[in-house]
FIVEXTOR-877220 format. One record per residue: residue number from 1; x, y, z of N, C-alpha, C, O in turn. Coordinates in steps of 0.05 Angstrom, whole numbers, plus 32768, in hexadecimal, padded with zeros to 4 digits. Atoms other than C-alpha are relative to their C-alpha. Layout:
N
{tormi NUM | nxx X | nyy Y | nzz Z | caxx X | cayy Y | cazz Z | cxx X | cyy Y | czz Z | oxx X | oyy Y | ozz Z}
...
! end
This chain:
127
{tormi 1 | nxx 7FFC | nyy 800D | nzz 8017 | caxx 73B6 | cayy 891B | cazz 7C6D | cxx 8010 | cyy 800E | czz 7FEC | oxx 8007 | oyy 8023 | ozz 7FE3}
{tormi 2 | nxx 7FF9 | nyy 7FF1 | nzz 8014 | caxx 73EC | cayy 892D | cazz 7C3B | cxx 7FF1 | cyy 8004 | czz 7FDF | oxx 7FDF | oyy 7FF5 | ozz 7FD7}
{tormi 3 | nxx 801E | nyy 7FFB | nzz 801A | caxx 73C7 | cayy 8948 | cazz 7BF2 | cxx 8013 | cyy 7FEF | czz 7FE6 | oxx 8028 | oyy 7FEF | ozz 7FD9}
{tormi 4 | nxx 7FFC | nyy 800D | nzz 8021 | caxx 73CE | cayy 8923 | cazz 7BBA | cxx 7FE8 | cyy 7FF7 | czz 7FF2 | oxx 7FD1 | oyy 7FF7 | ozz 7FFA}
{tormi 5 | nxx 8015 | nyy 7FF5 | nzz 801B | caxx 73AB | cayy 891C | cazz 7B78 | cxx 7FE7 | cyy 7FF7 | czz 8004 | oxx 7FD3 | oyy 8002 | ozz 7FF9}
{tormi 6 | nxx 8010 | nyy 8016 | nzz 7FFE | caxx 7380 | cayy 88DD | cazz 7B96 | cxx 7FEB | cyy 800F | czz 801D | oxx 7FD5 | oyy 8005 | ozz 8020}
{tormi 7 | nxx 8015 | nyy 8000 | nzz 7FEF | caxx 735C | cayy 88FB | cazz 7BD1 | cxx 8000 | cyy 801F | czz 8001 | oxx 8002 | oyy 802C | ozz 8016}
{tormi 8 | nxx 8002 | nyy 7FDF | nzz 7FFA | caxx 7359 | cayy 8946 | cazz 7BC2 | cxx 8001 | cyy 8010 | czz 800F | oxx 7FED | oyy 801E | ozz 8014}
{tormi 9 | nxx 7FEF | nyy 7FF2 | nzz 7FE7 | caxx 737E | cayy 8967 | cazz 7BF5 | cxx 8016 | cyy 8006 | czz 7FED | oxx 8023 | oyy 7FF6 | ozz 7FDF}
{tormi 10 | nxx 7FE0 | nyy 7FF1 | nzz 8006 | caxx 73B6 | cayy 899B | cazz 7BDE | cxx 8010 | cyy 8006 | czz 8021 | oxx 8008 | oyy 8011 | ozz 8035}
{tormi 11 | nxx 7FF1 | nyy 7FFB | nzz 7FED | caxx 73F0 | cayy 8999 | cazz 7C09 | cxx 800E | cyy 8021 | czz 7FFA | oxx 8020 | oyy 8026 | ozz 7FE9}
{tormi 12 | nxx 7FF7 | nyy 7FEA | nzz 7FF9 | caxx 73FA | cayy 89E6 | cazz 7C1D | cxx 8017 | cyy 8007 | czz 800C | oxx 801B | oyy 801F | ozz 8011}
{tormi 13 | nxx 7FF5 | nyy 7FF2 | nzz 7FEF | caxx 7435 | cayy 89E3 | cazz 7C42 | cxx 8003 | cyy 7FF7 | czz 801E | oxx 7FFF | oyy 7FE0 | ozz 8026}
{tormi 14 | nxx 8005 | nyy 7FFD | nzz 7FE6 | caxx 743C | cayy 89F9 | cazz 7C8F | cxx 7FF5 | cyy 801D | czz 7FFF | oxx 8000 | oyy 802D | ozz 7FF0}
{tormi 15 | nxx 8006 | nyy 7FED | nzz 7FF7 | caxx 7418 | cayy 8A2E | cazz 7CA6 | cxx 8001 | cyy 800B | czz 8021 | oxx 8004 | oyy 7FFA | ozz 8033}
{tormi 16 | nxx 800A | nyy 8000 | nzz 7FED | caxx 740C | cayy 8A54 | cazz 7CE0 | cxx 7FF2 | cyy 801A | czz 8016 | oxx 7FFF | oyy 802F | ozz 8014}
{tormi 17 | nxx 8012 | nyy 7FDE | nzz 7FFC | caxx 73DA | cayy 8A90 | cazz 7D0A | cxx 8014 | cyy 8013 | czz 8003 | oxx 8029 | oyy 8015 | ozz 8010}
{tormi 18 | nxx 8002 | nyy 7FE5 | nzz 7FFB | caxx 73DF | cayy 8ACE | cazz 7D01 | cxx 8001 | cyy 800C | czz 8015 | oxx 7FE9 | oyy 8007 | ozz 8016}
{tormi 19 | nxx 8005 | nyy 7FF4 | nzz 7FEA | caxx 73E1 | cayy 8AF4 | cazz 7D45 | cxx 8005 | cyy 801A | czz 8000 | oxx 801A | oyy 8022 | ozz 7FF6}
{tormi 20 | nxx 7FE6 | nyy 7FDE | nzz 7FFE | caxx 73F0 | cayy 8B40 | cazz 7D52 | cxx 801C | cyy 7FFA | czz 800A | oxx 8031 | oyy 7FFE | ozz 7FFD}
{tormi 21 | nxx 7FEA | nyy 7FFC | nzz 7FF8 | caxx 741E | cayy 8B2E | cazz 7D85 | cxx 8021 | cyy 7FFC | czz 7FF0 | oxx 8038 | oyy 8001 | ozz 7FF6}
{tormi 22 | nxx 7FF0 | nyy 8012 | nzz 801B | caxx 7444 | cayy 8B0C | cazz 7D44 | cxx 8004 | cyy 8014 | czz 7FEE | oxx 8018 | oyy 800C | ozz 7FE1}
{tormi 23 | nxx 8007 | nyy 8007 | nzz 8012 | caxx 7438 | cayy 8B37 | cazz 7D14 | cxx 8028 | cyy 8015 | czz 7FF9 | oxx 8032 | oyy 8013 | ozz 7FE3}
{tormi 24 | nxx 7FEE | nyy 7FF7 | nzz 8002 | caxx 747F | cayy 8B64 | cazz 7D1E | cxx 801C | cyy 7FF5 | czz 8004 | oxx 8031 | oyy 8003 | ozz 8007}
{tormi 25 | nxx 7FF7 | nyy 8010 | nzz 8006 | caxx 74A3 | cayy 8B35 | cazz 7D1C | cxx 7FF6 | cyy 7FE9 | czz 7FE9 | oxx 8006 | oyy 7FDF | ozz 7FD8}
{tormi 26 | nxx 7FFD | nyy 8019 | nzz 8026 | caxx 7491 | cayy 8B03 | cazz 7CE0 | cxx 8008 | cyy 801F | czz 7FEA | oxx 8018 | oyy 801F | ozz 7FD7}
{tormi 27 | nxx 7FF5 | nyy 7FEA | nzz 801A | caxx 7496 | cayy 8B50 | cazz 7CB9 | cxx 8020 | cyy 8007 | czz 8007 | oxx 802F | oyy 8017 | ozz 7FFC}
{tormi 28 | nxx 7FD8 | nyy 7FF3 | nzz 7FFC | caxx 74E0 | cayy 8B5A | cazz 7CCF | cxx 800F | cyy 7FE1 | czz 7FFA | oxx 8020 | oyy 7FDF | ozz 7FE9}
{tormi 29 | nxx 7FE7 | nyy 8018 | nzz 8003 | caxx 74FE | cayy 8B06 | cazz 7CD9 | cxx 7FE8 | cyy 7FF3 | czz 7FE4 | oxx 7FF3 | oyy 7FE0 | ozz 7FDA}
{tormi 30 | nxx 8005 | nyy 8010 | nzz 8018 | caxx 74C8 | cayy 8AED | cazz 7C98 | cxx 7FFF | cyy 7FE3 | czz 8005 | oxx 8006 | oyy 7FD6 | ozz 7FF1}
{tormi 31 | nxx 7FFD | nyy 801E | nzz 7FFF | caxx 74C4 | cayy 8AA5 | cazz 7CB1 | cxx 7FFE | cyy 7FEC | czz 7FF0 | oxx 7FE9 | oyy 7FEF | ozz 7FE3}
{tormi 32 | nxx 8010 | nyy 8006 | nzz 800A | caxx 74BF | cayy 8A75 | cazz 7C8F | cxx 7FF3 | cyy 7FE9 | czz 7FFC | oxx 7FF9 | oyy 7FD2 | ozz 7FFD}
{tormi 33 | nxx 8021 | nyy 8017 | nzz 7FFD | caxx 7479 | cayy 8A57 | cazz 7C88 | cxx 7FFC | cyy 800E | czz 7FE3 | oxx 8003 | oyy 8022 | ozz 7FD7}
{tormi 34 | nxx 8009 | nyy 7FE7 | nzz 801F | caxx 7452 | cayy 8A59 | cazz 7C48 | cxx 7FE4 | cyy 8004 | czz 8009 | oxx 7FD2 | oyy 8000 | ozz 7FF9}
{tormi 35 | nxx 801C | nyy 7FF5 | nzz 8001 | caxx 7416 | cayy 8A6F | cazz 7C64 | cxx 7FEF | cyy 800D | czz 801F | oxx 7FED | oyy 7FFC | ozz 8031}
{tormi 36 | nxx 8005 | nyy 7FFB | nzz 7FE7 | caxx 73F6 | cayy 8A99 | cazz 7CA0 | cxx 7FE7 | cyy 8001 | czz 8004 | oxx 7FDB | oyy 8013 | ozz 7FF8}
{tormi 37 | nxx 8020 | nyy 7FFE | nzz 8005 | caxx 73AD | cayy 8A87 | cazz 7CB6 | cxx 7FFD | cyy 8018 | czz 8016 | oxx 8007 | oyy 801A | ozz 802D}
{tormi 38 | nxx 8018 | nyy 7FF3 | nzz 7FF5 | caxx 737F | cayy 8ABF | cazz 7CCA | cxx 7FDE | cyy 7FF2 | czz 8012 | oxx 7FD1 | oyy 7FDD | ozz 8012}
{tormi 39 | nxx 8017 | nyy 800A | nzz 7FF4 | caxx 7347 | cayy 8AC3 | cazz 7CF6 | cxx 7FF2 | cyy 8018 | czz 7FED | oxx 7FFC | oyy 802F | ozz 7FEF}
{tormi 40 | nxx 8001 | nyy 7FF5 | nzz 8014 | caxx 731E | cayy 8AE2 | cazz 7CBD | cxx 7FF6 | cyy 8016 | czz 8016 | oxx 8003 | oyy 802A | ozz 8019}
{tormi 41 | nxx 8010 | nyy 7FE4 | nzz 7FE7 | caxx 72EF | cayy 8B10 | cazz 7CFA | cxx 8015 | cyy 8011 | czz 7FFE | oxx 8010 | oyy 8028 | ozz 7FF5}
{tormi 42 | nxx 7FE6 | nyy 7FEF | nzz 7FEF | caxx 7336 | cayy 8B2C | cazz 7D0F | cxx 8007 | cyy 8015 | czz 7FE3 | oxx 801C | oyy 8022 | ozz 7FE2}
{tormi 43 | nxx 7FFC | nyy 7FF2 | nzz 801D | caxx 732E | cayy 8B4F | cazz 7CC2 | cxx 7FEA | cyy 800B | czz 7FFD | oxx 7FEA | oyy 8022 | ozz 7FF5}
{tormi 44 | nxx 8016 | nyy 7FF9 | nzz 8011 | caxx 72EF | cayy 8B58 | cazz 7CB3 | cxx 7FF4 | cyy 8023 | czz 8014 | oxx 7FE2 | oyy 802A | ozz 8023}
{tormi 45 | nxx 8006 | nyy 7FDD | nzz 7FF0 | caxx 72F8 | cayy 8BAC | cazz 7CC9 | cxx 8007 | cyy 800D | czz 7FEB | oxx 8012 | oyy 8000 | ozz 7FD9}
{tormi 46 | nxx 8005 | nyy 7FF5 | nzz 8011 | caxx 72F7 | cayy 8BE7 | cazz 7CA0 | cxx 8020 | cyy 8008 | czz 7FF8 | oxx 8024 | oyy 800D | ozz 7FE0}
{tormi 47 | nxx 7FF1 | nyy 7FFA | nzz 8003 | caxx 733D | cayy 8BF8 | cazz 7CA8 | cxx 8017 | cyy 7FFC | czz 8019 | oxx 8010 | oyy 7FEC | ozz 802A}
{tormi 48 | nxx 8001 | nyy 800C | nzz 7FE9 | caxx 7378 | cayy 8BF9 | cazz 7CDC | cxx 8017 | cyy 7FF2 | czz 7FF7 | oxx 801E | oyy 7FEA | ozz 7FE1}
{tormi 49 | nxx 7FE5 | nyy 800C | nzz 7FFE | caxx 73B9 | cayy 8BDE | cazz 7CF1 | cxx 7FFD | cyy 7FDA | czz 7FFA | oxx 8012 | oyy 7FD2 | ozz 7FF1}
{tormi 50 | nxx 8004 | nyy 801E | nzz 8011 | caxx 73A4 | cayy 8B8B | cazz 7CDC | cxx 7FFC | cyy 8009 | czz 7FE7 | oxx 8004 | oyy 7FFF | ozz 7FD1}
{tormi 51 | nxx 8007 | nyy 8000 | nzz 802E | caxx 7393 | cayy 8B9D | cazz 7C98 | cxx 800D | cyy 800D | czz 7FE8 | oxx 8008 | oyy 800E | ozz 7FD0}
{tormi 52 | nxx 7FF0 | nyy 7FF9 | nzz 8006 | caxx 73CE | cayy 8BC2 | cazz 7C91 | cxx 801A | cyy 7FE6 | czz 7FFC | oxx 8026 | oyy 7FDD | ozz 7FE9}
{tormi 53 | nxx 7FEC | nyy 8013 | nzz 8000 | caxx 73FA | cayy 8B8E | cazz 7CB0 | cxx 7FFC | cyy 7FE4 | czz 7FE9 | oxx 800E | oyy 7FD6 | ozz 7FDF}
{tormi 54 | nxx 7FFC | nyy 8016 | nzz 8014 | caxx 73D1 | cayy 8B5A | cazz 7C81 | cxx 8010 | cyy 8001 | czz 7FE3 | oxx 8020 | oyy 7FF3 | ozz 7FD7}
{tormi 55 | nxx 7FEC | nyy 8000 | nzz 801F | caxx 73E3 | cayy 8B7B | cazz 7C41 | cxx 8017 | cyy 8001 | czz 7FFA | oxx 8020 | oyy 7FFD | ozz 7FE3}
{tormi 56 | nxx 7FE4 | nyy 8007 | nzz 8004 | caxx 7429 | cayy 8B7B | cazz 7C53 | cxx 8006 | cyy 7FDD | czz 7FFE | oxx 8016 | oyy 7FD3 | ozz 7FEE}
{tormi 57 | nxx 8001 | nyy 8015 | nzz 8001 | caxx 741C | cayy 8B34 | cazz 7C65 | cxx 7FFD | cyy 7FE5 | czz 7FE5 | oxx 800B | oyy 7FD1 | ozz 7FDF}
{tormi 58 | nxx 8001 | nyy 8004 | nzz 8017 | caxx 7402 | cayy 8B1F | cazz 7C29 | cxx 8002 | cyy 800D | czz 7FEA | oxx 7FF4 | oyy 8011 | ozz 7FD6}
{tormi 59 | nxx 7FE8 | nyy 7FF3 | nzz 8022 | caxx 743C | cayy 8B44 | cazz 7BF9 | cxx 8010 | cyy 7FE8 | czz 8007 | oxx 8021 | oyy 7FE9 | ozz 7FF6}
{tormi 60 | nxx 7FF1 | nyy 800C | nzz 7FFD | caxx 7460 | cayy 8B04 | cazz 7C17 | cxx 7FF9 | cyy 7FE7 | czz 8006 | oxx 800D | oyy 7FDA | ozz 8005}
{tormi 61 | nxx 8017 | nyy 801A | nzz 7FF7 | caxx 7430 | cayy 8AC5 | cazz 7C2B | cxx 7FEB | cyy 7FF8 | czz 8001 | oxx 7FD7 | oyy 8006 | ozz 8006}
{tormi 62 | nxx 8021 | nyy 800B | nzz 800E | caxx 73FB | cayy 8AA3 | cazz 7C1C | cxx 7FEE | cyy 7FFD | czz 8021 | oxx 7FFC | oyy 7FFB | ozz 8035}
{tormi 63 | nxx 8010 | nyy 7FF6 | nzz 7FEB | caxx 73C0 | cayy 8AAA | cazz 7C54 | cxx 7FE7 | cyy 7FF1 | czz 8000 | oxx 7FD6 | oyy 7FEE | ozz 7FEF}
{tormi 64 | nxx 8015 | nyy 8016 | nzz 7FF8 | caxx 7394 | cayy 8A7B | cazz 7C74 | cxx 7FE7 | cyy 8012 | czz 800B | oxx 7FE9 | oyy 8023 | ozz 801C}
{tormi 65 | nxx 801A | nyy 7FF2 | nzz 7FF2 | caxx 734A | cayy 8A94 | cazz 7C80 | cxx 7FF0 | cyy 7FF0 | czz 801A | oxx 7FE5 | oyy 7FDA | ozz 8018}
{tormi 66 | nxx 800E | nyy 8020 | nzz 7FFD | caxx 732C | cayy 8A77 | cazz 7CBC | cxx 7FE4 | cyy 800C | czz 8011 | oxx 7FE8 | oyy 8016 | ozz 8027}
{tormi 67 | nxx 8013 | nyy 7FFA | nzz 7FE8 | caxx 72E8 | cayy 8A89 | cazz 7CDD | cxx 7FF6 | cyy 7FFC | czz 8008 | oxx 7FEE | oyy 7FE5 | ozz 8005}
{tormi 68 | nxx 8008 | nyy 8015 | nzz 7FDB | caxx 72CC | cayy 8A82 | cazz 7D1E | cxx 7FE3 | cyy 800D | czz 8004 | oxx 7FD2 | oyy 7FFF | ozz 8010}
{tormi 69 | nxx 8020 | nyy 7FFC | nzz 7FFD | caxx 728A | cayy 8AA7 | cazz 7D1E | cxx 7FE9 | cyy 7FF9 | czz 7FEC | oxx 7FD6 | oyy 8009 | ozz 7FED}
{tormi 70 | nxx 8010 | nyy 8005 | nzz 800F | caxx 7261 | cayy 8A89 | cazz 7CEC | cxx 7FF7 | cyy 7FDE | czz 7FF8 | oxx 7FF9 | oyy 7FD3 | ozz 7FE2}
{tormi 71 | nxx 8007 | nyy 8022 | nzz 8003 | caxx 7247 | cayy 8A3C | cazz 7CF9 | cxx 7FE7 | cyy 7FFE | czz 7FE3 | oxx 7FD7 | oyy 800E | ozz 7FDB}
{tormi 72 | nxx 800D | nyy 7FFE | nzz 8014 | caxx 7226 | cayy 8A29 | cazz 7CC3 | cxx 7FE2 | cyy 7FEC | czz 8005 | oxx 7FCF | oyy 7FEA | ozz 7FF6}
{tormi 73 | nxx 8013 | nyy 8013 | nzz 7FF3 | caxx 71F8 | cayy 89F9 | cazz 7CE8 | cxx 7FEB | cyy 800E | czz 8012 | oxx 7FDC | oyy 8000 | ozz 8020}
{tormi 74 | nxx 800D | nyy 7FF2 | nzz 7FED | caxx 71D3 | cayy 8A33 | cazz 7D0E | cxx 7FE9 | cyy 8005 | czz 7FF0 | oxx 7FEB | oyy 800D | ozz 7FD8}
{tormi 75 | nxx 8014 | nyy 7FFA | nzz 7FFE | caxx 718C | cayy 8A39 | cazz 7D10 | cxx 7FF3 | cyy 8025 | czz 7FF1 | oxx 7FDC | oyy 802A | ozz 7FE8}
{tormi 76 | nxx 7FFF | nyy 7FE2 | nzz 8007 | caxx 7194 | cayy 8A89 | cazz 7CFB | cxx 8009 | cyy 8009 | czz 7FE0 | oxx 8018 | oyy 7FFE | ozz 7FCF}
{tormi 77 | nxx 7FF6 | nyy 7FFB | nzz 8022 | caxx 719D | cayy 8AA7 | cazz 7CB9 | cxx 801B | cyy 8011 | czz 8001 | oxx 801E | oyy 8029 | ozz 8007}
{tormi 78 | nxx 7FDB | nyy 7FF2 | nzz 800E | caxx 71E9 | cayy 8ABA | cazz 7CA8 | cxx 7FF8 | cyy 801D | czz 8000 | oxx 7FE7 | oyy 8023 | ozz 7FF0}
{tormi 79 | nxx 8004 | nyy 7FF6 | nzz 8008 | caxx 71EE | cayy 8AFF | cazz 7CB8 | cxx 800F | cyy 8012 | czz 7FE8 | oxx 8028 | oyy 8013 | ozz 7FE3}
{tormi 80 | nxx 7FF3 | nyy 7FF7 | nzz 8013 | caxx 71F6 | cayy 8B29 | cazz 7C80 | cxx 8012 | cyy 8018 | czz 7FF7 | oxx 801A | oyy 801C | ozz 7FE0}
{tormi 81 | nxx 7FEB | nyy 7FF8 | nzz 7FF9 | caxx 7224 | cayy 8B5D | cazz 7C9D | cxx 8022 | cyy 7FF6 | czz 8001 | oxx 8035 | oyy 8000 | ozz 7FF5}
{tormi 82 | nxx 7FEE | nyy 8017 | nzz 8005 | caxx 7256 | cayy 8B27 | cazz 7CA8 | cxx 8008 | cyy 7FFA | czz 7FEC | oxx 801F | oyy 7FFF | ozz 7FE5}
{tormi 83 | nxx 7FF6 | nyy 800D | nzz 8022 | caxx 7252 | cayy 8B03 | cazz 7C61 | cxx 8009 | cyy 801A | czz 7FF2 | oxx 801E | oyy 8016 | ozz 7FE6}
{tormi 84 | nxx 7FF4 | nyy 7FE9 | nzz 800D | caxx 725B | cayy 8B51 | cazz 7C44 | cxx 801D | cyy 8002 | czz 800A | oxx 802D | oyy 8000 | ozz 7FF7}
{tormi 85 | nxx 7FEA | nyy 7FFD | nzz 7FF3 | caxx 729A | cayy 8B59 | cazz 7C75 | cxx 800F | cyy 7FEC | czz 7FF0 | oxx 801D | oyy 7FF3 | ozz 7FDD}
{tormi 86 | nxx 7FED | nyy 801B | nzz 800D | caxx 72B9 | cayy 8B0F | cazz 7C60 | cxx 7FFE | cyy 8004 | czz 7FEB | oxx 8015 | oyy 8004 | ozz 7FE3}
{tormi 87 | nxx 7FF2 | nyy 7FFE | nzz 8018 | caxx 72AC | cayy 8B1B | cazz 7C15 | cxx 8018 | cyy 8011 | czz 8000 | oxx 802D | oyy 8008 | ozz 7FF7}
{tormi 88 | nxx 7FF1 | nyy 7FE8 | nzz 800C | caxx 72D2 | cayy 8B60 | cazz 7C14 | cxx 8023 | cyy 7FEE | czz 800C | oxx 8037 | oyy 7FEB | ozz 7FFE}
{tormi 89 | nxx 7FEB | nyy 8014 | nzz 7FFC | caxx 7308 | cayy 8B33 | cazz 7C40 | cxx 8014 | cyy 7FF0 | czz 7FE5 | oxx 802C | oyy 7FF1 | ozz 7FE1}
{tormi 90 | nxx 7FFF | nyy 801E | nzz 800B | caxx 7308 | cayy 8AF9 | cazz 7C0D | cxx 8010 | cyy 800C | czz 7FEB | oxx 8027 | oyy 8007 | ozz 7FE4}
{tormi 91 | nxx 7FF0 | nyy 7FE6 | nzz 800E | caxx 7315 | cayy 8B34 | cazz 7BE1 | cxx 8019 | cyy 800A | czz 7FFC | oxx 8028 | oyy 800D | ozz 7FE9}
{tormi 92 | nxx 7FE2 | nyy 7FF2 | nzz 7FF6 | caxx 734C | cayy 8B51 | cazz 7BFE | cxx 8018 | cyy 7FF0 | czz 7FFD | oxx 802D | oyy 7FF7 | ozz 7FF2}
{tormi 93 | nxx 7FF0 | nyy 801B | nzz 7FFA | caxx 7370 | cayy 8B0E | cazz 7C0D | cxx 8005 | cyy 7FEE | czz 7FE2 | oxx 8018 | oyy 7FDF | ozz 7FDF}
{tormi 94 | nxx 800B | nyy 800C | nzz 801B | caxx 735D | cayy 8AF4 | cazz 7BC6 | cxx 8005 | cyy 7FDD | czz 800C | oxx 8016 | oyy 7FD1 | ozz 8000}
{tormi 95 | nxx 8005 | nyy 800C | nzz 7FFA | caxx 734F | cayy 8AB5 | cazz 7BED | cxx 7FF9 | cyy 7FE5 | czz 7FFB | oxx 8003 | oyy 7FCF | ozz 7FFE}
{tormi 96 | nxx 8011 | nyy 8023 | nzz 8004 | caxx 731E | cayy 8A86 | cazz 7BDA | cxx 7FEF | cyy 8006 | czz 7FE0 | oxx 7FDA | oyy 8012 | ozz 7FDC}
{tormi 97 | nxx 800B | nyy 8003 | nzz 8012 | caxx 7318 | cayy 8A79 | cazz 7B90 | cxx 7FEA | cyy 7FF8 | czz 7FFE | oxx 7FE2 | oyy 7FEB | ozz 8012}
{tormi 98 | nxx 8016 | nyy 8002 | nzz 7FFC | caxx 72D1 | cayy 8A73 | cazz 7B6F | cxx 7FFF | cyy 7FD8 | czz 8002 | oxx 7FEE | oyy 7FC9 | ozz 800D}
{tormi 99 | nxx 8000 | nyy 8018 | nzz 7FF7 | caxx 72E5 | cayy 8A2C | cazz 7B6B | cxx 8001 | cyy 7FED | czz 8018 | oxx 7FF5 | oyy 7FD8 | ozz 801C}
{tormi 100 | nxx 7FFE | nyy 8007 | nzz 7FDE | caxx 72F5 | cayy 8A1D | cazz 7BB2 | cxx 7FE0 | cyy 8007 | czz 8003 | oxx 7FD2 | oyy 7FF4 | ozz 7FFE}
{tormi 101 | nxx 801D | nyy 7FF7 | nzz 7FF0 | caxx 72B4 | cayy 8A36 | cazz 7BC9 | cxx 7FF9 | cyy 7FF1 | czz 7FF6 | oxx 8005 | oyy 7FDD | ozz 7FFE}
{tormi 102 | nxx 8013 | nyy 8019 | nzz 8017 | caxx 728A | cayy 8A08 | cazz 7B97 | cxx 8006 | cyy 7FEC | czz 800F | oxx 7FF2 | oyy 7FE1 | ozz 8018}
{tormi 103 | nxx 7FF9 | nyy 8016 | nzz 7FED | caxx 72B7 | cayy 89D1 | cazz 7BC1 | cxx 7FED | cyy 8002 | czz 8015 | oxx 7FD7 | oyy 7FF8 | ozz 8019}
{tormi 104 | nxx 8006 | nyy 8003 | nzz 7FE4 | caxx 72B0 | cayy 89E4 | cazz 7C02 | cxx 7FDC | cyy 8002 | czz 8001 | oxx 7FD3 | oyy 7FFE | ozz 8018}
{tormi 105 | nxx 801D | nyy 7FF8 | nzz 800A | caxx 725E | cayy 89F3 | cazz 7BE8 | cxx 7FFB | cyy 7FD6 | czz 8005 | oxx 7FF0 | oyy 7FC7 | ozz 8016}
{tormi 106 | nxx 8015 | nyy 801E | nzz 7FFE | caxx 7253 | cayy 89A9 | cazz 7BD8 | cxx 8010 | cyy 7FEE | czz 800F | oxx 800C | oyy 7FD6 | ozz 8007}
{tormi 107 | nxx 7FEA | nyy 800A | nzz 7FEA | caxx 728B | cayy 898E | cazz 7C0F | cxx 7FD7 | cyy 8004 | czz 8015 | oxx 7FC1 | oyy 7FF9 | ozz 8014}
{tormi 108 | nxx 8011 | nyy 7FFD | nzz 7FEF | caxx 725D | cayy 89AB | cazz 7C42 | cxx 7FE6 | cyy 7FFE | czz 7FF4 | oxx 7FDC | oyy 800E | ozz 8005}
{tormi 109 | nxx 801A | nyy 8005 | nzz 8008 | caxx 7218 | cayy 89A0 | cazz 7C22 | cxx 7FFD | cyy 7FE0 | czz 7FFD | oxx 7FE6 | oyy 7FD8 | ozz 7FFD}
{tormi 110 | nxx 8004 | nyy 8012 | nzz 7FF8 | caxx 722C | cayy 8955 | cazz 7C23 | cxx 8001 | cyy 7FF1 | czz 8018 | oxx 7FF8 | oyy 7FDB | ozz 8020}
{tormi 111 | nxx 7FFA | nyy 800D | nzz 7FDE | caxx 7242 | cayy 894F | cazz 7C69 | cxx 7FDD | cyy 8007 | czz 8012 | oxx 7FD2 | oyy 7FF6 | ozz 8021}
{tormi 112 | nxx 8016 | nyy 8000 | nzz 7FF4 | caxx 7200 | cayy 896D | cazz 7C82 | cxx 7FE5 | cyy 7FF7 | czz 7FF1 | oxx 7FCD | oyy 7FF8 | ozz 7FF8}
{tormi 113 | nxx 801E | nyy 8021 | nzz 801A | caxx 71D2 | cayy 893B | cazz 7C42 | cxx 800E | cyy 7FE6 | czz 8010 | oxx 800A | oyy 7FCF | ozz 8009}
{tormi 114 | nxx 7FFD | nyy 8028 | nzz 7FF5 | caxx 71F2 | cayy 88FE | cazz 7C70 | cxx 8001 | cyy 8008 | czz 801B | oxx 8008 | oyy 7FFA | ozz 802E}
{tormi 115 | nxx 7FF7 | nyy 800C | nzz 7FD8 | caxx 71F3 | cayy 891B | cazz 7CB3 | cxx 800C | cyy 7FFD | czz 800E | oxx 8006 | oyy 7FFA | ozz 8026}
{tormi 116 | nxx 7FE0 | nyy 8003 | nzz 7FED | caxx 7235 | cayy 8913 | cazz 7CCB | cxx 7FF9 | cyy 8022 | czz 800C | oxx 7FE9 | oyy 8034 | ozz 8005}
{tormi 117 | nxx 7FF8 | nyy 7FF1 | nzz 7FF8 | caxx 724C | cayy 8942 | cazz 7CF8 | cxx 800A | cyy 8013 | czz 7FE6 | oxx 8016 | oyy 8007 | ozz 7FD4}
{tormi 118 | nxx 7FF9 | nyy 7FEB | nzz 8007 | caxx 7259 | cayy 8989 | cazz 7CD3 | cxx 8016 | cyy 8007 | czz 8005 | oxx 801F | oyy 8008 | ozz 801C}
{tormi 119 | nxx 7FE4 | nyy 7FEE | nzz 7FF2 | caxx 729E | cayy 89A9 | cazz 7CCB | cxx 8005 | cyy 800A | czz 7FE1 | oxx 8007 | oyy 7FFE | ozz 7FCB}
{tormi 120 | nxx 7FF9 | nyy 7FF3 | nzz 801C | caxx 72AC | cayy 89DE | cazz 7C99 | cxx 801B | cyy 8009 | czz 8007 | oxx 802B | oyy 800C | ozz 801A}
{tormi 121 | nxx 7FEC | nyy 7FFA | nzz 8001 | caxx 72D7 | cayy 89EF | cazz 7C81 | cxx 800F | cyy 801D | czz 8003 | oxx 8004 | oyy 8031 | ozz 7FF9}
{tormi 122 | nxx 7FFB | nyy 7FE7 | nzz 7FF4 | caxx 7308 | cayy 8A27 | cazz 7C9E | cxx 8014 | cyy 8007 | czz 7FF8 | oxx 801D | oyy 8019 | ozz 8006}
{tormi 123 | nxx 7FE5 | nyy 7FF5 | nzz 8004 | caxx 734D | cayy 8A2F | cazz 7C76 | cxx 7FEA | cyy 800C | czz 7FD8 | oxx 7FD9 | oyy 8000 | ozz 7FCC}
{tormi 124 | nxx 8000 | nyy 7FF2 | nzz 801B | caxx 7342 | cayy 8A5E | cazz 7C2F | cxx 8023 | cyy 8009 | czz 7FFB | oxx 8035 | oyy 8010 | ozz 800A}
{tormi 125 | nxx 7FE3 | nyy 7FF7 | nzz 800D | caxx 7381 | cayy 8A6E | cazz 7C08 | cxx 8001 | cyy 800D | czz 7FEB | oxx 7FF2 | oyy 8009 | ozz 7FD7}
{tormi 126 | nxx 7FF9 | nyy 7FF5 | nzz 8015 | caxx 73A0 | cayy 8A9C | cazz 7BE1 | cxx 8014 | cyy 7FF9 | czz 7FEF | oxx 802A | oyy 7FF0 | ozz 7FF8}
{tormi 127 | nxx 7FF6 | nyy 8004 | nzz 8013 | caxx 73B9 | cayy 8A94 | cazz 7BA2 | cxx 801B | cyy 8017 | czz 7FFC | oxx 8029 | oyy 8015 | ozz 7FE8}
! end
């Protein structure tokens, strides 16, 4: 559904997944896309090539984070180390302003309280 002032969605354009086999092509050819999706856990590391590439991508593109290791409906407590690393990545990429966190939290609470199937917001944009 396209974004408009009535539905609360924002049209962020077209994006594709950022995958290691495509790093060199992206950096050398600079494809015309609005954003790249990253799997958050692939970049929740202390250093190395993935973070160097990510920083170069962030100089030119928006990034969307898609976390795959956390389930909001789990009976287990959230892993504090995972959350710490995710927070570091959010700071590094500047992907999720506080207002969006609150919006996502409100959205999740409404889904959980209405007892519908939970859908986790899996995108966070860098401004």
